[in-house]
Structures are given as C-alpha cells and as structure tokens.
N, C-alpha and C positions, 0 to 999 in steps of 0.2 A: 856558051861553050868556050873553053880556053884551050889554045893549042900552043905547043912549044915551037922552037925554031925549025924542027923537022916536020912540022905539020901534024904531029900526033896529038890526040886529045889527052889532057891531063885530068886526073881525078883528084880533087881537093877535098880534104875532110871538112865536114860541116860541124859547127859549134852551136850549141843551144844554150841560151841564158835562161836559167830557171830562177824564178822569184820564190824564196822561201821565207815564211813568216815564223818567228819564234816567240812564243808567249810564255811569260813567267807564270808558274802555277800559284794559286792562292795558298797561303799557309798561315797557321796560327803560331805566333812566336811567343806569346805570353798566355799561359793557361789560367783558367779560373781557379780560385782557392776555396777550400772548405770554409763554411761560415756557421757560427753559432749565435743565436739571438734568443730573446725572450718572446713569449706570446704577446702579440699585438705590436711587435716591432717590425722593422723593415730590414731586408737583406739585399746586398748588392753583389752580383757576380759580373766580372769584367774579363775581357780578352783583348789582346792586341794582335791584329792580323795584317798581312801584306798582300798586295795584288788582289784585293777583294772588292767586290761591288755590292754584295748582298750578305745579310746575316739572318740566321734562323735559329733561335734558341729552342731547345727541347727540354722536356721534363720526363723523369722516370719515377713512377710511384711504387716501384717494386714489381710491376707486371711487365712493363716495356716502355720504350721511348715513343713520345708523340710530340708533334709540333705545338708550340705555344702560339695561339692566334689571338685575334681581338676578342674572342669569346671568353678568354680567361681574364676576368675583371680584376684579379688580385695581382696582376703583373703589368709592368711597363717596360718598354725598351726591348721587346722580344725580337725586333728587326734591326737592332743596333748593337754595337759592341758591349753595351752595358745593360744588364737585365736587373730589374728591381722587383723584389717580392715584397708586397705591401701588406701591412696589418696581418702578419702571419698567424695562423692558428696552429694548435697542437697537432692537427691532422697532417700538416706538411712535414712533420719530423721525419728525418731519414730520407726525404726525397732528394733526387740527384738532378743536376742541370748541366747541359753541355751546349755548345754552339757549332752549327755547320756554316762555314763560309764558302762563298762561291764567286766566280767571275763571270764575265759576259759570255764565255764559251761553255758555261755550265760545268766547269771543273770545280771540284770541291775539296775541302779539308775539314776535318772534325776535331774539335778540341777534346781535351780530356774531360772527364766528368768531375764535378765538384759536389760535395755533400752538404745538405742543409740540416742543421740540428736546431730544433725549437724546444725550449725549456719553459716550464711553468715556474714563476717566481715562488719563493718560499712564503709561507703564511705564519707570522709570529702569533702564537697563541698565549704566551705568557711574557710580559715585560718585566724588566728588573724593578725592584722597589727600593725606596730609600733605606739606608742603613745608618744606625747610630751605634758607635762603639767607642771604647776608651783607647787612647793611644797605645801603641805596641800590641794591639790585639788584631785579629784577622776579621776583615769584612768580606762578605760573600755576596756577589751579584749573579743572578741566573736569568737565562732566557730559554724559552721553549719554542720550537718552530716545526711546522710540517714542511717536508721537502728541503730541509736545511742540510747542505753538504759541507759548507765552509763557514767559519765564524771568525770575526775579528772585533775585539773590544777596543773602544776608544775612550779617551779621557779628555775632559774639558776643565782647564785650570783657570779660565778667565780670558784666555787669548784666542784659542781655537781648538777644534777637535784634532787630536793626534792619535795615531795607532799605537797600541801598547805591545811590548815584547816581554817575554818571560825574563825575569831577573830576580834579585833578592827581595824585591817588594811585590812583584806581580807574578802570578802563575795562572795557567789556564786561559791565556790571552787569545788562544785560537780554538777555544772550546765553548760549550754552552755555559760553563761556570767559571767566573773570574774570582780569584782570591787575592786579597790585598793585605799586606802587612802594613798597618797604618802608622802614620806619624801625624802630629798636630798640624804640620804644614799642608796636609791633604784636606783639612777641614773645608767644606764647601765645594769640593771638587765634584764633578758630575761624570757619569759613566753610561755608555750605551753600547749596543752590539750591532754590527752589520752582518746579517745572515745572507748567504748566497746559496742558490741552487746552480752550481757550475758558474755561469756568467750572469745570472739574474739575481739582483740584490733586493733586500728589504731591510729597513733600519728600525730597531726597537725604539721605544720612548726612553728618555734618560732618567736616571735615578741619582739622587744626591747622597754624598757621604758626609756624615757629621762625626767629627772626632773630638771627644772630650778628654780633658785631663784625667789622669788616673787618680781616683780618690786617695787621700792621705789618711792613714789610720793613726790615731793619737792614743797615747796611754794616759789614762786618768789616774792622778795621784791625789791622795788626801781622802777626805770624807770621814764618816764616823756617825755616832749616834747624837741626837739632840732632842730636847723636849719640845712638845707641841707648843706652838706660839713663839718659839725661840727664833733666833736669826739664822740658824743652820750652821753648817760647817764649811770650811773652805776646801775647794778641790782645785787641782791644777792640770793643765794639758801639756804634756811634754812636747817640745818643738812647736808650740803655738807662736803665732806672729802678731806683732802689734798692728792695729788698724784693721784686723779681720774679725768679724763677728762669728761666734760659734753657738750652735744650739745644742743643748744637752737633752737627749731623748732617753727616757727610761726604757730599758730593754725588757 
C-alpha cells in the first residue's frame, strides 16, 4: 500500500504487458500457366509462394478437384512447387491443375487453375514424290496427313533445310500443296513438309526436283527426192551448233 504525505491511500493504475505474435499469411505470388503438349510428352506446372511450408497439388478431371497423392503414378512433385505430368495420354486433355499452399498454422492460399491440352501428332499418309520438269515450268509437291492443322514446306539446296515463304517462285508454302516456278538453278534441290497438329509435328520424307533445259525446236531445210541406192539429198538444221550431234527421226 502506498500513502501520500497526509496518510491517505493512493490508487495507482495497473499496466499489463501483452505479448502479441503476428504471422504473415502464405500466398501464391506466381501462378501456374496453361500448357500444351503432345501425347507421350511431359508437362510442367510451377508456382512461387511466400510464407509457405507445405504444397498440395490438385487435379480436376471435369467432375471436381481432388488431391494428387503418391497413388497417381503419372505425376511427380505433387508436394513441391513444381508438378510434372509424365508420359501424358490423350485422356488427360482438358484436365486442370492448381496448388494449395499452407503454413505451420494451417493457414492456406490456393493458386489459380492451369489447363492441360494434350494433342495427338499428325499422321502423314502421302509423302511428296520426285518431280522432273523443264525450266520455267511449274513443279508440284504434295503431302497428305491425318490431324494436320499447319503446314510448312522446306527446301534443301545443299547447305541446310530452310523454311519457304510465298513469293514469285513459291506458292502454297503453308498448305499441303507446294507449287514452284522452276529455274535451272533449282536442279537437285529437295523439298519436304513439316505438318503439325497445333504443337505436335511430323515431317514428310523429302522429294527431289530435276530441272531440265527447255528443248530447242529446229527447222529442217532442204531435202527432196532421190533414187534408190543413191547418196540422198542434203538437209540443214537452222540454228544448229558446231560440236553437237543431232539425230534425225522420221515422224
């Protein structure tokens, strides 16, 4: 008890010191992205989270969300920031994935959902075949494919395969049929087509282009009648050249 100078009791306020703990909530700061792959390939979904001690990836097959556990043999990393879908089959097409993160206080945050697209590669049923044309004529190469959505023709001139674009020499470079206005400089060039079903490619076999010089038509001059056993009569070819042999064929 405390008294003042007059002997009266004094009432003093009491102060209490409270200890307050403040915890930062877990949170996803980088969301997973939609992914497109081919049948038999792998897909990776990733997040970045803060104040997190545990991860749980979930899958949605169109019916509802469920946790991915060790029983799901086609996934890895279901308890980490990075989920891998391995050897995907077409049945996983349009499945969605998300991750729930939590801390030691069981506070949680849930990422956005990311979509998985799984495509079957195209099947080439008809490859291009070799073409033989005269210069300044059009050569045509064709390809046929099942599930083909995109086409890109390529040319090999002896250095490496390059993609073709439509111009005065090439047309149909992004279609099943490639047309080429030929020159003698293209002789021996090869052509092939890369066919895609969205992101899944297949490549045709190559076909070779042979470009020949345009035949020259000569005018025959001379001729006439002669007796059997005679030496015949002289004929001439206009614009003939020295050093070149010519065969005369009866029409």
